[in-house]
C-alpha positions as CSV (number, residue, x, y, z in Angstrom):
1,M,-22.8,44.2,61.9
2,S,-24.9,41.4,62.2
3,F,-25.1,38.6,59.6
4,K,-28.4,39.7,58.3
5,K,-27.0,43.5,57.6
6,L,-23.7,42.4,55.6
7,I,-26.4,39.9,53.2
8,H,-28.3,43.1,53.2
9,I,-25.7,44.8,52.1
10,L,-23.9,41.7,49.9
11,F,-27.4,41.5,48.1
12,T,-28.6,45.3,47.5
13,N,-25.2,47.4,46.7
14,V,-25.4,47.3,43.0
15,I,-21.6,46.9,42.8
16,S,-22.0,43.9,44.7
17,M,-25.1,43.3,42.7
18,N,-22.8,43.4,39.4
19,I,-19.8,41.2,41.1
20,W,-22.9,38.5,41.5
21,L,-24.5,39.0,38.0
22,M,-20.8,38.5,36.5
23,I,-20.0,35.4,39.1
24,I,-23.1,34.0,37.2
25,A,-22.3,34.5,34.2
26,G,-19.0,33.5,34.3
27,G,-20.0,30.2,35.3
28,A,-23.1,29.8,33.1
29,V,-20.5,30.0,30.0
30,L,-18.1,27.5,31.9
31,Y,-20.9,25.3,32.0
32,G,-22.0,25.9,28.5
33,S,-18.6,25.5,27.1
34,L,-17.9,22.3,29.1
35,Y,-21.2,21.5,27.6
36,W,-20.7,22.2,24.2
37,I,-17.4,20.4,24.1
38,D,-18.6,17.2,25.3
39,I,-21.3,16.8,22.7
40,Y,-18.8,18.2,20.2
41,T,-16.0,15.3,20.8
42,H,-19.2,13.1,21.6
43,H,-17.3,12.1,25.0
44,N,-17.7,8.4,26.1
45,Q,-18.6,7.8,22.8
46,A,-17.3,5.5,20.7
47,I,-18.2,3.2,17.3
48,E,-16.3,-0.2,16.6
49,V,-15.4,-0.1,13.0
50,P,-16.6,-3.3,11.1
51,D,-14.8,-5.4,9.0
52,L,-14.8,-4.3,5.4
53,R,-12.4,-6.7,3.9
54,G,-13.9,-8.2,0.8
55,L,-16.8,-6.0,0.4
56,Q,-16.9,-3.9,-2.7
57,P,-16.7,0.0,-1.9
58,E,-20.5,0.5,-2.7
59,E,-21.1,-2.0,0.2
60,A,-18.5,-0.7,2.7
61,E,-20.2,3.0,2.3
62,I,-23.4,1.2,3.7
63,V,-22.2,-0.1,6.0
64,L,-20.4,2.7,7.5
65,K,-23.3,5.2,6.9
66,K,-25.1,3.0,9.7
67,R,-22.7,3.9,11.6
68,D,-22.3,7.4,11.1
69,L,-18.6,6.5,9.7
70,R,-17.1,7.7,6.2
71,L,-14.9,6.1,4.0
72,Q,-12.0,6.9,1.7
73,V,-10.7,5.0,-1.0
74,T,-6.6,6.1,-0.9
75,D,-4.9,2.9,-3.0
76,S,-4.8,-0.1,-4.9
77,V,-3.1,-3.2,-5.1
78,Y,-3.4,-6.3,-7.5
79,S,-4.6,-9.6,-5.7
80,K,-5.4,-13.3,-7.6
81,T,-6.9,-14.3,-4.3
82,V,-9.8,-11.3,-3.8
83,S,-12.2,-10.1,-5.9
84,P,-12.0,-7.3,-8.6
85,G,-12.7,-3.8,-6.6
86,A,-12.8,-5.5,-3.3
87,V,-11.2,-4.5,-0.4
88,V,-8.1,-5.5,1.0
89,E,-6.9,-3.5,3.5
90,M,-8.5,-0.6,5.9
91,I,-6.9,2.0,8.5
92,P,-8.3,1.8,10.9
93,P,-8.4,-1.6,11.7
94,A,-11.5,-3.6,12.1
95,G,-12.9,-3.8,15.7
96,S,-10.4,-0.3,16.4
97,K,-13.2,2.1,18.5
98,V,-13.2,5.7,17.2
99,K,-15.2,8.9,17.1
100,Q,-18.5,9.1,15.1
101,N,-17.8,11.2,11.3
102,R,-14.1,9.4,11.7
103,I,-13.0,8.7,8.0
104,V,-12.0,5.0,7.6
105,F,-9.2,4.7,4.7
106,L,-9.6,1.7,2.1
107,T,-7.6,-0.3,0.0
108,I,-9.3,-2.1,-2.8
109,N,-7.7,-4.3,-5.5
110,A,-7.4,-3.1,-8.7
111,K,-9.5,-4.6,-11.4
112,T,-7.4,-5.7,-14.1
113,S,-3.7,-6.4,-12.8
114,Q,-1.0,-4.2,-12.9
115,T,2.2,-4.3,-15.1
116,V,5.7,-3.4,-14.9
117,E,8.4,-2.5,-17.2
118,L,10.9,-5.2,-17.2
119,P,14.6,-3.3,-17.0
120,D,17.4,-4.2,-18.9
121,M,19.3,-7.3,-17.1
122,Y,22.4,-7.7,-19.8
123,E,25.6,-8.7,-18.3
124,I,24.0,-7.6,-14.6
125,S,25.3,-10.2,-12.0
126,Q,22.8,-12.9,-11.2
127,R,22.8,-11.3,-7.6
128,Q,21.4,-7.6,-8.3
129,A,19.3,-8.8,-11.3
130,E,17.4,-10.9,-8.9
131,A,16.9,-8.5,-6.0
132,T,16.1,-5.7,-8.6
133,L,13.5,-8.1,-10.6
134,K,12.2,-8.8,-7.0
135,S,11.6,-5.6,-5.9
136,L,9.7,-5.1,-8.9
137,G,7.4,-8.0,-8.1
138,F,8.5,-10.5,-10.2
139,V,8.8,-14.2,-9.4
140,I,12.3,-15.7,-10.3
141,D,11.5,-19.8,-10.9
142,S,14.9,-20.9,-12.2
143,I,18.5,-19.8,-12.9
144,E,19.5,-21.5,-16.3
145,S,23.3,-21.7,-17.1
146,V,24.1,-21.0,-20.6
147,P,27.4,-20.6,-22.7
148,Y,29.1,-17.2,-22.3
149,K,32.4,-16.0,-21.4
150,Y,31.8,-13.9,-18.5
151,K,30.4,-16.3,-15.7
152,G,27.6,-14.9,-13.2
153,L,26.1,-12.7,-15.8
154,V,22.8,-12.4,-17.2
155,I,22.3,-12.2,-20.5
156,G,18.4,-13.0,-21.0
157,V,15.1,-13.0,-19.3
158,V,12.9,-15.8,-20.1
159,N,8.7,-15.9,-19.6
160,N,6.4,-18.3,-20.4
161,G,9.3,-20.0,-22.7
162,M,10.1,-16.8,-24.8
163,L,13.4,-14.2,-24.3
164,I,12.0,-11.1,-23.1
165,E,13.5,-7.5,-23.9
166,A,14.3,-4.8,-22.1
167,G,11.0,-2.0,-22.0
168,T,8.6,-5.0,-22.6
169,R,5.6,-4.6,-19.8
170,L,4.8,-7.7,-17.8
171,P,2.0,-8.0,-14.9
172,I,3.4,-7.4,-11.4
173,G,3.7,-11.5,-10.4
174,S,4.9,-12.9,-13.4
175,I,7.4,-16.0,-13.3
176,L,10.7,-15.4,-14.9
177,W,13.7,-17.3,-15.6
178,L,17.4,-16.1,-15.6
179,Q,19.9,-17.0,-17.8
180,V,22.9,-16.5,-16.8
181,G,26.7,-17.1,-17.8
182,D,28.6,-20.0,-17.4
183,G,32.4,-18.6,-18.3
184,F,32.7,-20.7,-21.2
185,E,32.5,-19.0,-24.5
186,P,30.2,-21.2,-27.4
187,K,32.7,-23.2,-29.3
188,P,32.3,-22.6,-33.3
189,E,30.5,-24.8,-35.3
190,V,32.8,-26.5,-37.9
191,D,31.2,-26.9,-41.1
192,S,31.7,-30.8,-41.7
193,L,31.8,-30.2,-45.8
194,A,34.4,-27.9,-45.8
195,T,36.5,-29.5,-43.8
196,E,36.4,-33.1,-45.9
197,D,36.8,-30.9,-48.9
198,K,40.1,-29.6,-47.5
199,D,41.5,-33.3,-46.6
200,I,40.5,-34.4,-50.0
201,A,42.0,-31.2,-51.2
202,W,45.4,-32.2,-49.0
203,F,45.5,-35.9,-50.4
204,E,45.7,-34.8,-54.4
């Protein structure tokens, strides 16, 4: 069988034609799928995340929209060094390369200081009290030794010169003093007038 006759059979036979159509259709589907995936995933396209720290969420949204990015505020903290409501942290961080339409998660600075309830520190060891209060965001400025029969136990918490009761809400970052027992009971006060009266009565 000559080559020309073979070609004629391959392109004129019904079965052969169907096979060729299936091959062509399959190739077209495969090419189209790869092309669509390439567009959908924005192949070889990356957008650099801008630095949004210090901006208000409204300003950050404008900046991100220009780069086909979105934002979502997920948390808030309190800082005295950042403007109220401004962006403090962001994920992914500034300079990261991301895909189009990616969400940038923001942590903003609270507009009012966050407060926390002061736990009961009475007769808790100094070390445990310091660890607990620091974990809540308080700052321990100093330790004041005061007369108390049990040494090393906290008997009072002071803020701005005032004893603070357990359950009082204080701003995070408040500076506290701890009053800690020195192991010596305070001596009872002696009524001098009563003593003088007793002495006089003895001599009488």
